C-alpha positions in Angstrom: 3.7 -60.0 -19.9 7.0 -59.5 -18.1 7.5 -56.2 -20.0 4.2 -55.0 -18.5 5.4 -55.9 -15.0 8.7 -54.1 -15.6 6.8 -51.0 -16.7 4.5 -51.0 -13.7 7.3 -51.2 -11.2 8.9 -47.9 -12.2 5.5 -46.3 -12.3 4.7 -47.5 -8.9 8.1 -46.3 -7.6 7.5 -42.9 -9.4 4.1 -42.6 -7.7 5.5 -43.5 -4.3 8.4 -41.1 -4.8 6.0 -38.3 -5.9 3.9 -39.0 -2.9 6.9 -38.9 -0.6 8.1 -35.6 -2.3 4.6 -34.0 -1.8 4.5 -35.1 1.8 8.0 -33.7 2.4 7.0 -30.4 0.8 3.9 -30.2 3.0 6.1 -31.0 6.0 8.6 -28.3 5.1 5.9 -25.8 4.4 4.3 -26.5 7.8 7.7 -26.1 9.5 8.3 -22.8 7.7 4.8 -21.6 8.6 5.3 -22.4 12.3 8.7 -20.7 12.3 7.1 -17.6 10.8 4.3 -17.7 13.3 6.8 -17.9 16.2 8.7 -15.0 14.7 5.5 -13.0 14.5 4.5 -14.0 18.1 8.0 -12.8 19.3 7.7 -9.6 17.4 4.2 -9.0 18.8 5.4 -9.7 22.3 8.3 -7.2 21.8 6.0 -4.6 20.5 3.6 -5.2 23.4 6.5 -4.8 25.9 7.6 -1.6 24.2 4.0 -0.3 24.2 3.7 -1.1 27.9 7.0 0.7 28.6 5.6 3.8 26.8 2.4 3.6 28.8 4.3 3.2 32.0 6.4 6.3 31.1 3.2 8.2 30.4 1.6 7.2 33.7 4.8 7.9 35.6 4.8 11.4 34.1 1.2 12.0 35.0 1.8 10.9 38.6 5.0 13.0 38.7 3.2 16.2 37.7 0.2 15.5 40.0 2.3 15.1 43.2 3.7 18.0 45.2 3.9 21.6 43.8 2.5 22.0 40.4 4.9 22.8 37.6 8.4 21.8 36.9 10.6 24.7 38.0 10.4 27.3 40.7 12.1 30.7 40.5 12.9 32.2 43.9 14.6 35.6 44.4 17.8 35.8 46.4 17.1 39.3 47.6 14.0 41.0 49.1 11.6 42.2 46.4 8.8 43.7 48.4 8.7 47.2 46.8 9.3 49.1 43.6 12.6 50.2 45.0 13.8 46.7 45.6 12.8 45.6 42.1 14.6 48.6 40.6 17.8 47.8 42.5 17.5 44.1 41.4 17.1 44.8 37.7 19.6 47.6 37.3 22.4 47.1 39.8 24.8 50.0 39.6 23.5 51.1 36.2 20.7 53.5 37.0 19.2 55.1 40.1 16.1 53.5 41.5 12.9 55.2 40.3 
């Protein structure tokens, strides 16, 4: 009978150790999962922030182009260009006689 008791003790300890091991594995898996979830949340927040920055740039560009004079650049002549003679002088200074 004492041999049977001796055999049961290690089996009980083995079962308890296995149970502890399984519980520890589940705990570690839960921790890993939560860490991965937090990483994913942070990445999503970063992407959202980047997305909002891009949207802000887009809206700012639309507002910029709507305000004031349309277009980006203005070309203004330095000299008077009211007639054909003025244009001829401007485009061929000293090279050809005005038409």
